[in-house]
mmJSON file of the N, C-alpha and C atoms, coordinates in Angstrom:
{"data_MODEL":{"atom_site":{
"group_PDB":["ATOM","ATOM","ATOM","ATOM","ATOM","ATOM","ATOM","ATOM","ATOM","ATOM","ATOM","ATOM","ATOM","ATOM","ATOM","ATOM","ATOM","ATOM","ATOM","ATOM","ATOM","ATOM","ATOM","ATOM","ATOM","ATOM","ATOM","ATOM","ATOM","ATOM","ATOM","ATOM","ATOM","ATOM","ATOM","ATOM","ATOM","ATOM","ATOM","ATOM","ATOM","ATOM","ATOM","ATOM","ATOM","ATOM","ATOM","ATOM","ATOM","ATOM","ATOM","ATOM","ATOM","ATOM","ATOM","ATOM","ATOM","ATOM","ATOM","ATOM","ATOM","ATOM","ATOM","ATOM","ATOM","ATOM","ATOM","ATOM","ATOM","ATOM","ATOM","ATOM","ATOM","ATOM","ATOM","ATOM","ATOM","ATOM","ATOM","ATOM","ATOM","ATOM","ATOM","ATOM","ATOM","ATOM","ATOM","ATOM","ATOM","ATOM","ATOM","ATOM","ATOM","ATOM","ATOM","ATOM","ATOM","ATOM","ATOM","ATOM","ATOM","ATOM","ATOM","ATOM","ATOM","ATOM","ATOM","ATOM","ATOM","ATOM","ATOM","ATOM","ATOM","ATOM","ATOM","ATOM","ATOM","ATOM","ATOM","ATOM","ATOM","ATOM","ATOM","ATOM","ATOM","ATOM","ATOM","ATOM","ATOM","ATOM","ATOM","ATOM","ATOM","ATOM","ATOM","ATOM","ATOM","ATOM","ATOM","ATOM","ATOM","ATOM","ATOM","ATOM","ATOM","ATOM","ATOM","ATOM","ATOM","ATOM","ATOM","ATOM","ATOM","ATOM","ATOM","ATOM","ATOM","ATOM","ATOM","ATOM","ATOM","ATOM","ATOM","ATOM","ATOM","ATOM","ATOM","ATOM","ATOM","ATOM","ATOM","ATOM","ATOM","ATOM","ATOM","ATOM","ATOM","ATOM","ATOM","ATOM","ATOM","ATOM","ATOM","ATOM","ATOM","ATOM","ATOM","ATOM","ATOM","ATOM","ATOM","ATOM","ATOM","ATOM","ATOM","ATOM","ATOM","ATOM","ATOM","ATOM","ATOM","ATOM","ATOM","ATOM","ATOM","ATOM","ATOM","ATOM","ATOM","ATOM","ATOM","ATOM","ATOM","ATOM","ATOM","ATOM","ATOM","ATOM","ATOM","ATOM","ATOM","ATOM","ATOM","ATOM","ATOM","ATOM","ATOM","ATOM","ATOM","ATOM","ATOM","ATOM","ATOM","ATOM","ATOM","ATOM","ATOM","ATOM","ATOM","ATOM","ATOM","ATOM","ATOM"],
"id":[1,2,3,4,5,6,7,8,9,10,11,12,13,14,15,16,17,18,19,20,21,22,23,24,25,26,27,28,29,30,31,32,33,34,35,36,37,38,39,40,41,42,43,44,45,46,47,48,49,50,51,52,53,54,55,56,57,58,59,60,61,62,63,64,65,66,67,68,69,70,71,72,73,74,75,76,77,78,79,80,81,82,83,84,85,86,87,88,89,90,91,92,93,94,95,96,97,98,99,100,101,102,103,104,105,106,107,108,109,110,111,112,113,114,115,116,117,118,119,120,121,122,123,124,125,126,127,128,129,130,131,132,133,134,135,136,137,138,139,140,141,142,143,144,145,146,147,148,149,150,151,152,153,154,155,156,157,158,159,160,161,162,163,164,165,166,167,168,169,170,171,172,173,174,175,176,177,178,179,180,181,182,183,184,185,186,187,188,189,190,191,192,193,194,195,196,197,198,199,200,201,202,203,204,205,206,207,208,209,210,211,212,213,214,215,216,217,218,219,220,221,222,223,224,225,226,227,228,229,230,231,232,233,234,235,236,237,238,239,240,241,242,243],
"type_symbol":["N","C","C","N","C","C","N","C","C","N","C","C","N","C","C","N","C","C","N","C","C","N","C","C","N","C","C","N","C","C","N","C","C","N","C","C","N","C","C","N","C","C","N","C","C","N","C","C","N","C","C","N","C","C","N","C","C","N","C","C","N","C","C","N","C","C","N","C","C","N","C","C","N","C","C","N","C","C","N","C","C","N","C","C","N","C","C","N","C","C","N","C","C","N","C","C","N","C","C","N","C","C","N","C","C","N","C","C","N","C","C","N","C","C","N","C","C","N","C","C","N","C","C","N","C","C","N","C","C","N","C","C","N","C","C","N","C","C","N","C","C","N","C","C","N","C","C","N","C","C","N","C","C","N","C","C","N","C","C","N","C","C","N","C","C","N","C","C","N","C","C","N","C","C","N","C","C","N","C","C","N","C","C","N","C","C","N","C","C","N","C","C","N","C","C","N","C","C","N","C","C","N","C","C","N","C","C","N","C","C","N","C","C","N","C","C","N","C","C","N","C","C","N","C","C","N","C","C","N","C","C","N","C","C","N","C","C","N","C","C","N","C","C"],
"label_atom_id":["N","CA","C","N","CA","C","N","CA","C","N","CA","C","N","CA","C","N","CA","C","N","CA","C","N","CA","C","N","CA","C","N","CA","C","N","CA","C","N","CA","C","N","CA","C","N","CA","C","N","CA","C","N","CA","C","N","CA","C","N","CA","C","N","CA","C","N","CA","C","N","CA","C","N","CA","C","N","CA","C","N","CA","C","N","CA","C","N","CA","C","N","CA","C","N","CA","C","N","CA","C","N","CA","C","N","CA","C","N","CA","C","N","CA","C","N","CA","C","N","CA","C","N","CA","C","N","CA","C","N","CA","C","N","CA","C","N","CA","C","N","CA","C","N","CA","C","N","CA","C","N","CA","C","N","CA","C","N","CA","C","N","CA","C","N","CA","C","N","CA","C","N","CA","C","N","CA","C","N","CA","C","N","CA","C","N","CA","C","N","CA","C","N","CA","C","N","CA","C","N","CA","C","N","CA","C","N","CA","C","N","CA","C","N","CA","C","N","CA","C","N","CA","C","N","CA","C","N","CA","C","N","CA","C","N","CA","C","N","CA","C","N","CA","C","N","CA","C","N","CA","C","N","CA","C","N","CA","C","N","CA","C","N","CA","C","N","CA","C","N","CA","C","N","CA","C","N","CA","C","N","CA","C"],
"label_alt_id":[null,null,null,null,null,null,null,null,null,null,null,null,null,null,null,null,null,null,null,null,null,null,null,null,null,null,null,null,null,null,null,null,null,null,null,null,null,null,null,null,null,null,null,null,null,null,null,null,null,null,null,null,null,null,null,null,null,null,null,null,null,null,null,null,null,null,null,null,null,null,null,null,null,null,null,null,null,null,null,null,null,null,null,null,null,null,null,null,null,null,null,null,null,null,null,null,null,null,null,null,null,null,null,null,null,null,null,null,null,null,null,null,null,null,null,null,null,null,null,null,null,null,null,null,null,null,null,null,null,null,null,null,null,null,null,null,null,null,null,null,null,null,null,null,null,null,null,null,null,null,null,null,null,null,null,null,null,null,null,null,null,null,null,null,null,null,null,null,null,null,null,null,null,null,null,null,null,null,null,null,null,null,null,null,null,null,null,null,null,null,null,null,null,null,null,null,null,null,null,null,null,null,null,null,null,null,null,null,null,null,null,null,null,null,null,null,null,null,null,null,null,null,null,null,null,null,null,null,null,null,null,null,null,null,null,null,null,null,null,null,null,null,null],
"label_comp_id":["MET","MET","MET","ASP","ASP","ASP","ASN","ASN","ASN","SER","SER","SER","ARG","ARG","ARG","LYS","LYS","LYS","THR","THR","THR","ALA","ALA","ALA","LEU","LEU","LEU","LEU","LEU","LEU","ALA","ALA","ALA","TYR","TYR","TYR","GLN","GLN","GLN","THR","THR","THR","ALA","ALA","ALA","LEU","LEU","LEU","ASN","ASN","ASN","GLN","GLN","GLN","TYR","TYR","TYR","TYR","TYR","TYR","LEU","LEU","LEU","ILE","ILE","ILE","LEU","LEU","LEU","SER","SER","SER","GLU","GLU","GLU","GLU","GLU","GLU","LEU","LEU","LEU","GLU","GLU","GLU","PHE","PHE","PHE","LEU","LEU","LEU","ASP","ASP","ASP","THR","THR","THR","ALA","ALA","ALA","TRP","TRP","TRP","ARG","ARG","ARG","SER","SER","SER","LEU","LEU","LEU","ASP","ASP","ASP","GLU","GLU","GLU","VAL","VAL","VAL","PHE","PHE","PHE","GLN","GLN","GLN","GLY","GLY","GLY","SER","SER","SER","ALA","ALA","ALA","ALA","ALA","ALA","GLU","GLU","GLU","GLU","GLU","GLU","PHE","PHE","PHE","THR","THR","THR","GLY","GLY","GLY","PHE","PHE","PHE","TRP","TRP","TRP","THR","THR","THR","ARG","ARG","ARG","THR","THR","THR","LEU","LEU","LEU","ALA","ALA","ALA","GLU","GLU","GLU","MET","MET","MET","GLU","GLU","GLU","ASP","ASP","ASP","SER","SER","SER","ARG","ARG","ARG","LEU","LEU","LEU","GLU","GLU","GLU","VAL","VAL","VAL","GLN","GLN","GLN","LYS","LYS","LYS","ILE","ILE","ILE","LEU","LEU","LEU","ASN","ASN","ASN","PHE","PHE","PHE","LEU","LEU","LEU","GLN","GLN","GLN","GLU","GLU","GLU","ILE","ILE","ILE","PRO","PRO","PRO","ASP","ASP","ASP","LYS","LYS","LYS","SER","SER","SER"],
"label_asym_id":["A","A","A","A","A","A","A","A","A","A","A","A","A","A","A","A","A","A","A","A","A","A","A","A","A","A","A","A","A","A","A","A","A","A","A","A","A","A","A","A","A","A","A","A","A","A","A","A","A","A","A","A","A","A","A","A","A","A","A","A","A","A","A","A","A","A","A","A","A","A","A","A","A","A","A","A","A","A","A","A","A","A","A","A","A","A","A","A","A","A","A","A","A","A","A","A","A","A","A","A","A","A","A","A","A","A","A","A","A","A","A","A","A","A","A","A","A","A","A","A","A","A","A","A","A","A","A","A","A","A","A","A","A","A","A","A","A","A","A","A","A","A","A","A","A","A","A","A","A","A","A","A","A","A","A","A","A","A","A","A","A","A","A","A","A","A","A","A","A","A","A","A","A","A","A","A","A","A","A","A","A","A","A","A","A","A","A","A","A","A","A","A","A","A","A","A","A","A","A","A","A","A","A","A","A","A","A","A","A","A","A","A","A","A","A","A","A","A","A","A","A","A","A","A","A","A","A","A","A","A","A","A","A","A","A","A","A","A","A","A","A","A","A"],
"label_entity_id":["1","1","1","1","1","1","1","1","1","1","1","1","1","1","1","1","1","1","1","1","1","1","1","1","1","1","1","1","1","1","1","1","1","1","1","1","1","1","1","1","1","1","1","1","1","1","1","1","1","1","1","1","1","1","1","1","1","1","1","1","1","1","1","1","1","1","1","1","1","1","1","1","1","1","1","1","1","1","1","1","1","1","1","1","1","1","1","1","1","1","1","1","1","1","1","1","1","1","1","1","1","1","1","1","1","1","1","1","1","1","1","1","1","1","1","1","1","1","1","1","1","1","1","1","1","1","1","1","1","1","1","1","1","1","1","1","1","1","1","1","1","1","1","1","1","1","1","1","1","1","1","1","1","1","1","1","1","1","1","1","1","1","1","1","1","1","1","1","1","1","1","1","1","1","1","1","1","1","1","1","1","1","1","1","1","1","1","1","1","1","1","1","1","1","1","1","1","1","1","1","1","1","1","1","1","1","1","1","1","1","1","1","1","1","1","1","1","1","1","1","1","1","1","1","1","1","1","1","1","1","1","1","1","1","1","1","1","1","1","1","1","1","1"],
"label_seq_id":[1,1,1,2,2,2,3,3,3,4,4,4,5,5,5,6,6,6,7,7,7,8,8,8,9,9,9,10,10,10,11,11,11,12,12,12,13,13,13,14,14,14,15,15,15,16,16,16,17,17,17,18,18,18,19,19,19,20,20,20,21,21,21,22,22,22,23,23,23,24,24,24,25,25,25,26,26,26,27,27,27,28,28,28,29,29,29,30,30,30,31,31,31,32,32,32,33,33,33,34,34,34,35,35,35,36,36,36,37,37,37,38,38,38,39,39,39,40,40,40,41,41,41,42,42,42,43,43,43,44,44,44,45,45,45,46,46,46,47,47,47,48,48,48,49,49,49,50,50,50,51,51,51,52,52,52,53,53,53,54,54,54,55,55,55,56,56,56,57,57,57,58,58,58,59,59,59,60,60,60,61,61,61,62,62,62,63,63,63,64,64,64,65,65,65,66,66,66,67,67,67,68,68,68,69,69,69,70,70,70,71,71,71,72,72,72,73,73,73,74,74,74,75,75,75,76,76,76,77,77,77,78,78,78,79,79,79,80,80,80,81,81,81],
"pdbx_PDB_ins_code":[null,null,null,null,null,null,null,null,null,null,null,null,null,null,null,null,null,null,null,null,null,null,null,null,null,null,null,null,null,null,null,null,null,null,null,null,null,null,null,null,null,null,null,null,null,null,null,null,null,null,null,null,null,null,null,null,null,null,null,null,null,null,null,null,null,null,null,null,null,null,null,null,null,null,null,null,null,null,null,null,null,null,null,null,null,null,null,null,null,null,null,null,null,null,null,null,null,null,null,null,null,null,null,null,null,null,null,null,null,null,null,null,null,null,null,null,null,null,null,null,null,null,null,null,null,null,null,null,null,null,null,null,null,null,null,null,null,null,null,null,null,null,null,null,null,null,null,null,null,null,null,null,null,null,null,null,null,null,null,null,null,null,null,null,null,null,null,null,null,null,null,null,null,null,null,null,null,null,null,null,null,null,null,null,null,null,null,null,null,null,null,null,null,null,null,null,null,null,null,null,null,null,null,null,null,null,null,null,null,null,null,null,null,null,null,null,null,null,null,null,null,null,null,null,null,null,null,null,null,null,null,null,null,null,null,null,null,null,null,null,null,null,null],
"Cartn_x":[12.206,10.953,10.311,9.125,8.361,8.286,8.081,8.226,7.369,5.684,5.052,5.012,5.602,5.78,7.039,7.852,8.887,8.47,7.853,7.319,6.043,5.517,4.791,5.58,6.629,7.286,8.353,8.572,9.528,8.509,7.188,6.296,5.831,5.829,5.421,6.482,7.925,8.898,9.4,8.884,8.809,7.933,6.565,5.664,5.761,6.62,7.118,7.945,8.974,10.21,9.359,8.766,7.869,7.496,6.703,5.764,6.701,7.907,8.484,9.632,9.755,10.52,9.322,8.476,7.202,7.004,6.703,6.7,7.832,9.118,10.037,10.148,9.819,9.842,8.933,7.411,6.372,6.854,7.436,8.028,8.589,9.885,10.956,10.007,9.216,8.619,7.589,6.787,5.974,6.848,7.9,8.657,9.37,9.87,10.399,8.955,8.0,7.069,6.474,6.772,6.238,7.423,8.956,9.904,9.21,8.671,8.381,7.143,6.581,4.88,5.597,6.206,6.462,7.077,7.695,8.775,7.624,6.391,5.469,4.026,3.926,2.646,2.703,1.689,1.654,0.191,0.489,-0.605,-1.372,-2.686,-3.335,-3.514,-3.636,-4.111,-2.898,-1.589,-0.265,0.252,-0.303,0.092,-0.439,-1.783,-2.693,-2.034,-2.273,-1.473,-0.268,0.555,1.961,1.939,1.147,1.318,0.555,-0.52,-0.967,-0.149,0.701,1.652,2.757,3.445,4.52,4.234,2.926,2.329,2.368,2.0,1.701,2.792,3.729,5.218,5.778,5.594,6.057,5.546,4.337,3.553,4.038,4.342,4.67,6.1,7.073,8.552,8.56,7.718,7.273,6.914,6.155,5.749,6.972,7.379,8.548,9.806,10.109,11.017,10.481,9.035,8.594,8.512,8.454,8.274,9.796,10.597,12.142,12.675,12.085,12.336,11.751,10.572,10.114,10.908,11.473,12.433,13.528,14.171,15.207,14.887,14.162,13.578,13.36,12.936,12.709,14.194,14.838,16.152,17.079,16.716,17.214,16.892,15.536,14.886,16.029,16.59,17.591,16.721,17.299,16.769,17.367,16.228,16.784,15.634,15.949,15.126,16.067],
"Cartn_y":[46.579,46.915,48.132,47.912,49.283,50.286,51.686,52.836,53.064,52.414,52.467,51.718,50.327,49.526,49.983,50.728,51.05,52.36,53.273,54.687,54.106,53.023,52.352,51.841,51.073,50.738,51.599,52.406,53.974,54.429,54.714,55.492,54.294,53.344,52.402,52.472,52.357,52.16,53.637,54.769,56.019,56.256,55.989,55.539,54.599,53.573,52.323,53.117,53.754,54.098,55.673,56.085,57.206,56.837,55.619,54.915,54.093,53.593,52.939,53.907,55.362,55.984,56.765,56.892,57.216,55.96,54.604,53.724,53.81,53.975,53.636,55.093,56.259,57.185,56.871,56.584,56.398,55.138,54.175,53.077,53.782,54.513,54.942,56.138,56.635,57.515,56.742,55.793,55.004,54.322,53.659,52.776,53.688,54.938,56.238,56.296,56.442,56.851,55.667,54.336,53.188,52.981,53.294,53.099,54.227,55.319,56.255,56.125,55.359,55.036,53.88,52.704,51.613,51.894,53.078,53.397,53.557,53.731,54.961,53.724,53.14,52.279,50.84,50.586,49.481,48.951,47.572,47.202,45.958,45.568,44.47,45.081,46.229,47.079,47.222,47.458,47.855,46.312,45.206,44.009,43.701,43.831,43.809,44.275,45.773,46.806,46.513,46.072,45.93,44.909,43.664,42.489,43.072,44.14,44.311,45.245,46.14,47.109,46.578,45.388,44.569,43.973,43.277,42.791,43.913,44.907,46.104,46.554,46.408,47.055,45.901,44.708,43.583,43.72,43.635,44.087,45.004,45.98,47.384,46.915,46.334,46.127,44.837,43.932,43.012,43.66,44.4,45.236,46.074,47.072,47.501,46.564,45.479,44.432,44.271,43.783,43.209,44.25,45.56,47.067,46.848,46.947,46.669,45.894,44.514,43.212,43.612,44.264,44.433,45.695,46.649,47.67,47.051,46.142,45.527,44.651,43.828,43.48,44.588,45.461,46.69,47.104,47.114,47.719,46.526,45.216,44.302,44.374,44.629,44.557,45.324,44.564,45.214,46.24,47.364,48.615,48.167,47.501,47.135,47.756,49.285,50.421,50.722],
"Cartn_z":[4.338,4.998,4.31,4.193,3.362,4.244,3.748,4.589,5.672,5.037,6.297,7.489,7.197,8.132,9.319,8.478,9.467,9.891,9.563,10.08,11.103,11.092,12.306,13.444,12.986,14.045,14.616,13.86,14.478,15.493,15.122,16.177,17.158,16.979,18.331,19.067,18.572,19.577,20.197,19.641,20.517,21.366,21.478,22.349,23.399,23.168,24.058,25.119,24.15,24.873,26.031,25.471,26.521,27.654,27.256,28.267,29.11,28.705,29.675,30.759,30.241,30.932,31.938,31.526,32.532,33.607,33.306,34.329,35.192,34.601,35.292,36.534,36.132,36.791,38.051,37.86,38.604,39.56,39.228,40.004,41.072,40.862,41.508,42.952,42.264,42.975,44.121,43.662,44.459,45.4,45.0,45.768,47.031,46.615,47.625,48.486,48.132,49.144,50.002,49.139,50.146,51.234,50.943,51.979,53.127,52.749,53.985,54.492,53.952,54.639,55.538,55.029,55.823,56.948,56.642,58.805,59.458,58.985,60.258,60.41,59.352,59.11,59.949,61.251,61.927,61.981,62.512,62.713,61.862,61.638,60.832,59.508,59.711,58.263,57.634,58.196,57.545,57.005,57.595,56.955,55.48,55.657,54.758,53.8,53.794,52.913,52.484,52.946,52.723,51.671,51.699,50.639,49.773,49.516,48.346,47.563,48.334,47.608,47.065,47.974,47.556,46.043,45.963,44.793,43.531,43.769,42.88,42.405,43.347,42.805,42.009,42.223,41.572,40.241,40.007,38.798,38.121,38.526,37.759,37.233,38.042,37.826,36.737,36.709,35.785,34.365,34.31,33.266,32.517,33.425,33.128,32.35,32.861,32.133,30.762,30.65,29.799,28.592,28.901,27.696,27.337,28.095,27.838,27.107,27.107,26.269,24.762,24.79,23.423,22.819,23.451,23.278,22.488,23.291,22.728,21.483,21.567,19.943,18.949,19.144,18.244,17.574,18.571,18.05,17.035,17.433,16.745,15.135,14.809,13.369,12.487,11.741,10.843,9.895,9.325,8.749,7.098,6.347,4.909,4.112,4.482,3.385,2.458],
"occupancy":[1.0,1.0,1.0,1.0,1.0,1.0,1.0,1.0,1.0,1.0,1.0,1.0,1.0,1.0,1.0,1.0,1.0,1.0,1.0,1.0,1.0,1.0,1.0,1.0,1.0,1.0,1.0,1.0,1.0,1.0,1.0,1.0,1.0,1.0,1.0,1.0,1.0,1.0,1.0,1.0,1.0,1.0,1.0,1.0,1.0,1.0,1.0,1.0,1.0,1.0,1.0,1.0,1.0,1.0,1.0,1.0,1.0,1.0,1.0,1.0,1.0,1.0,1.0,1.0,1.0,1.0,1.0,1.0,1.0,1.0,1.0,1.0,1.0,1.0,1.0,1.0,1.0,1.0,1.0,1.0,1.0,1.0,1.0,1.0,1.0,1.0,1.0,1.0,1.0,1.0,1.0,1.0,1.0,1.0,1.0,1.0,1.0,1.0,1.0,1.0,1.0,1.0,1.0,1.0,1.0,1.0,1.0,1.0,1.0,1.0,1.0,1.0,1.0,1.0,1.0,1.0,1.0,1.0,1.0,1.0,1.0,1.0,1.0,1.0,1.0,1.0,1.0,1.0,1.0,1.0,1.0,1.0,1.0,1.0,1.0,1.0,1.0,1.0,1.0,1.0,1.0,1.0,1.0,1.0,1.0,1.0,1.0,1.0,1.0,1.0,1.0,1.0,1.0,1.0,1.0,1.0,1.0,1.0,1.0,1.0,1.0,1.0,1.0,1.0,1.0,1.0,1.0,1.0,1.0,1.0,1.0,1.0,1.0,1.0,1.0,1.0,1.0,1.0,1.0,1.0,1.0,1.0,1.0,1.0,1.0,1.0,1.0,1.0,1.0,1.0,1.0,1.0,1.0,1.0,1.0,1.0,1.0,1.0,1.0,1.0,1.0,1.0,1.0,1.0,1.0,1.0,1.0,1.0,1.0,1.0,1.0,1.0,1.0,1.0,1.0,1.0,1.0,1.0,1.0,1.0,1.0,1.0,1.0,1.0,1.0,1.0,1.0,1.0,1.0,1.0,1.0,1.0,1.0,1.0,1.0,1.0,1.0,1.0,1.0,1.0,1.0,1.0,1.0],
"B_iso_or_equiv":[0.0,0.0,0.0,0.0,0.0,0.0,0.0,0.0,0.0,0.0,0.0,0.0,0.0,0.0,0.0,0.0,0.0,0.0,0.0,0.0,0.0,0.0,0.0,0.0,0.0,0.0,0.0,0.0,0.0,0.0,0.0,0.0,0.0,0.0,0.0,0.0,0.0,0.0,0.0,0.0,0.0,0.0,0.0,0.0,0.0,0.0,0.0,0.0,0.0,0.0,0.0,0.0,0.0,0.0,0.0,0.0,0.0,0.0,0.0,0.0,0.0,0.0,0.0,0.0,0.0,0.0,0.0,0.0,0.0,0.0,0.0,0.0,0.0,0.0,0.0,0.0,0.0,0.0,0.0,0.0,0.0,0.0,0.0,0.0,0.0,0.0,0.0,0.0,0.0,0.0,0.0,0.0,0.0,0.0,0.0,0.0,0.0,0.0,0.0,0.0,0.0,0.0,0.0,0.0,0.0,0.0,0.0,0.0,0.0,0.0,0.0,0.0,0.0,0.0,0.0,0.0,0.0,0.0,0.0,0.0,0.0,0.0,0.0,0.0,0.0,0.0,0.0,0.0,0.0,0.0,0.0,0.0,0.0,0.0,0.0,0.0,0.0,0.0,0.0,0.0,0.0,0.0,0.0,0.0,0.0,0.0,0.0,0.0,0.0,0.0,0.0,0.0,0.0,0.0,0.0,0.0,0.0,0.0,0.0,0.0,0.0,0.0,0.0,0.0,0.0,0.0,0.0,0.0,0.0,0.0,0.0,0.0,0.0,0.0,0.0,0.0,0.0,0.0,0.0,0.0,0.0,0.0,0.0,0.0,0.0,0.0,0.0,0.0,0.0,0.0,0.0,0.0,0.0,0.0,0.0,0.0,0.0,0.0,0.0,0.0,0.0,0.0,0.0,0.0,0.0,0.0,0.0,0.0,0.0,0.0,0.0,0.0,0.0,0.0,0.0,0.0,0.0,0.0,0.0,0.0,0.0,0.0,0.0,0.0,0.0,0.0,0.0,0.0,0.0,0.0,0.0,0.0,0.0,0.0,0.0,0.0,0.0,0.0,0.0,0.0,0.0,0.0,0.0],
"pdbx_formal_charge":[null,null,null,null,null,null,null,null,null,null,null,null,null,null,null,null,null,null,null,null,null,null,null,null,null,null,null,null,null,null,null,null,null,null,null,null,null,null,null,null,null,null,null,null,null,null,null,null,null,null,null,null,null,null,null,null,null,null,null,null,null,null,null,null,null,null,null,null,null,null,null,null,null,null,null,null,null,null,null,null,null,null,null,null,null,null,null,null,null,null,null,null,null,null,null,null,null,null,null,null,null,null,null,null,null,null,null,null,null,null,null,null,null,null,null,null,null,null,null,null,null,null,null,null,null,null,null,null,null,null,null,null,null,null,null,null,null,null,null,null,null,null,null,null,null,null,null,null,null,null,null,null,null,null,null,null,null,null,null,null,null,null,null,null,null,null,null,null,null,null,null,null,null,null,null,null,null,null,null,null,null,null,null,null,null,null,null,null,null,null,null,null,null,null,null,null,null,null,null,null,null,null,null,null,null,null,null,null,null,null,null,null,null,null,null,null,null,null,null,null,null,null,null,null,null,null,null,null,null,null,null,null,null,null,null,null,null,null,null,null,null,null,null],
"auth_seq_id":[1,1,1,2,2,2,3,3,3,4,4,4,5,5,5,6,6,6,7,7,7,8,8,8,9,9,9,10,10,10,11,11,11,12,12,12,13,13,13,14,14,14,15,15,15,16,16,16,17,17,17,18,18,18,19,19,19,20,20,20,21,21,21,22,22,22,23,23,23,24,24,24,25,25,25,26,26,26,27,27,27,28,28,28,29,29,29,30,30,30,31,31,31,32,32,32,33,33,33,34,34,34,35,35,35,36,36,36,37,37,37,38,38,38,39,39,39,40,40,40,41,41,41,42,42,42,43,43,43,44,44,44,45,45,45,46,46,46,47,47,47,48,48,48,49,49,49,50,50,50,51,51,51,52,52,52,53,53,53,54,54,54,55,55,55,56,56,56,57,57,57,58,58,58,59,59,59,60,60,60,61,61,61,62,62,62,63,63,63,64,64,64,65,65,65,66,66,66,67,67,67,68,68,68,69,69,69,70,70,70,71,71,71,72,72,72,73,73,73,74,74,74,75,75,75,76,76,76,77,77,77,78,78,78,79,79,79,80,80,80,81,81,81],
"auth_comp_id":["MET","MET","MET","ASP","ASP","ASP","ASN","ASN","ASN","SER","SER","SER","ARG","ARG","ARG","LYS","LYS","LYS","THR","THR","THR","ALA","ALA","ALA","LEU","LEU","LEU","LEU","LEU","LEU","ALA","ALA","ALA","TYR","TYR","TYR","GLN","GLN","GLN","THR","THR","THR","ALA","ALA","ALA","LEU","LEU","LEU","ASN","ASN","ASN","GLN","GLN","GLN","TYR","TYR","TYR","TYR","TYR","TYR","LEU","LEU","LEU","ILE","ILE","ILE","LEU","LEU","LEU","SER","SER","SER","GLU","GLU","GLU","GLU","GLU","GLU","LEU","LEU","LEU","GLU","GLU","GLU","PHE","PHE","PHE","LEU","LEU","LEU","ASP","ASP","ASP","THR","THR","THR","ALA","ALA","ALA","TRP","TRP","TRP","ARG","ARG","ARG","SER","SER","SER","LEU","LEU","LEU","ASP","ASP","ASP","GLU","GLU","GLU","VAL","VAL","VAL","PHE","PHE","PHE","GLN","GLN","GLN","GLY","GLY","GLY","SER","SER","SER","ALA","ALA","ALA","ALA","ALA","ALA","GLU","GLU","GLU","GLU","GLU","GLU","PHE","PHE","PHE","THR","THR","THR","GLY","GLY","GLY","PHE","PHE","PHE","TRP","TRP","TRP","THR","THR","THR","ARG","ARG","ARG","THR","THR","THR","LEU","LEU","LEU","ALA","ALA","ALA","GLU","GLU","GLU","MET","MET","MET","GLU","GLU","GLU","ASP","ASP","ASP","SER","SER","SER","ARG","ARG","ARG","LEU","LEU","LEU","GLU","GLU","GLU","VAL","VAL","VAL","GLN","GLN","GLN","LYS","LYS","LYS","ILE","ILE","ILE","LEU","LEU","LEU","ASN","ASN","ASN","PHE","PHE","PHE","LEU","LEU","LEU","GLN","GLN","GLN","GLU","GLU","GLU","ILE","ILE","ILE","PRO","PRO","PRO","ASP","ASP","ASP","LYS","LYS","LYS","SER","SER","SER"],
"auth_asym_id":["A","A","A","A","A","A","A","A","A","A","A","A","A","A","A","A","A","A","A","A","A","A","A","A","A","A","A","A","A","A","A","A","A","A","A","A","A","A","A","A","A","A","A","A","A","A","A","A","A","A","A","A","A","A","A","A","A","A","A","A","A","A","A","A","A","A","A","A","A","A","A","A","A","A","A","A","A","A","A","A","A","A","A","A","A","A","A","A","A","A","A","A","A","A","A","A","A","A","A","A","A","A","A","A","A","A","A","A","A","A","A","A","A","A","A","A","A","A","A","A","A","A","A","A","A","A","A","A","A","A","A","A","A","A","A","A","A","A","A","A","A","A","A","A","A","A","A","A","A","A","A","A","A","A","A","A","A","A","A","A","A","A","A","A","A","A","A","A","A","A","A","A","A","A","A","A","A","A","A","A","A","A","A","A","A","A","A","A","A","A","A","A","A","A","A","A","A","A","A","A","A","A","A","A","A","A","A","A","A","A","A","A","A","A","A","A","A","A","A","A","A","A","A","A","A","A","A","A","A","A","A","A","A","A","A","A","A","A","A","A","A","A","A"],
"auth_atom_id":["N","CA","C","N","CA","C","N","CA","C","N","CA","C","N","CA","C","N","CA","C","N","CA","C","N","CA","C","N","CA","C","N","CA","C","N","CA","C","N","CA","C","N","CA","C","N","CA","C","N","CA","C","N","CA","C","N","CA","C","N","CA","C","N","CA","C","N","CA","C","N","CA","C","N","CA","C","N","CA","C","N","CA","C","N","CA","C","N","CA","C","N","CA","C","N","CA","C","N","CA","C","N","CA","C","N","CA","C","N","CA","C","N","CA","C","N","CA","C","N","CA","C","N","CA","C","N","CA","C","N","CA","C","N","CA","C","N","CA","C","N","CA","C","N","CA","C","N","CA","C","N","CA","C","N","CA","C","N","CA","C","N","CA","C","N","CA","C","N","CA","C","N","CA","C","N","CA","C","N","CA","C","N","CA","C","N","CA","C","N","CA","C","N","CA","C","N","CA","C","N","CA","C","N","CA","C","N","CA","C","N","CA","C","N","CA","C","N","CA","C","N","CA","C","N","CA","C","N","CA","C","N","CA","C","N","CA","C","N","CA","C","N","CA","C","N","CA","C","N","CA","C","N","CA","C","N","CA","C","N","CA","C","N","CA","C","N","CA","C","N","CA","C","N","CA","C","N","CA","C","N","CA","C"],
"pdbx_PDB_model_num":[1,1,1,1,1,1,1,1,1,1,1,1,1,1,1,1,1,1,1,1,1,1,1,1,1,1,1,1,1,1,1,1,1,1,1,1,1,1,1,1,1,1,1,1,1,1,1,1,1,1,1,1,1,1,1,1,1,1,1,1,1,1,1,1,1,1,1,1,1,1,1,1,1,1,1,1,1,1,1,1,1,1,1,1,1,1,1,1,1,1,1,1,1,1,1,1,1,1,1,1,1,1,1,1,1,1,1,1,1,1,1,1,1,1,1,1,1,1,1,1,1,1,1,1,1,1,1,1,1,1,1,1,1,1,1,1,1,1,1,1,1,1,1,1,1,1,1,1,1,1,1,1,1,1,1,1,1,1,1,1,1,1,1,1,1,1,1,1,1,1,1,1,1,1,1,1,1,1,1,1,1,1,1,1,1,1,1,1,1,1,1,1,1,1,1,1,1,1,1,1,1,1,1,1,1,1,1,1,1,1,1,1,1,1,1,1,1,1,1,1,1,1,1,1,1,1,1,1,1,1,1,1,1,1,1,1,1,1,1,1,1,1,1]
}}}
């Protein structure tokens, strides 16, 4: 692998790793906030919001898992320099 591609992949991997860490932290924060809110939130608005919130958390988790797959793939690329 030539140096420019290797450098670009390493930069991408570093940026993706930072994104993964931030996404994981935010997901944990939002999940904790949601659990606190869910304990006191009631009524039809709560039910509607619960569906929205549950889908949002699921989408964030899916996104985090996809980033992890890409990071795993990048780690498997052999260093042939």
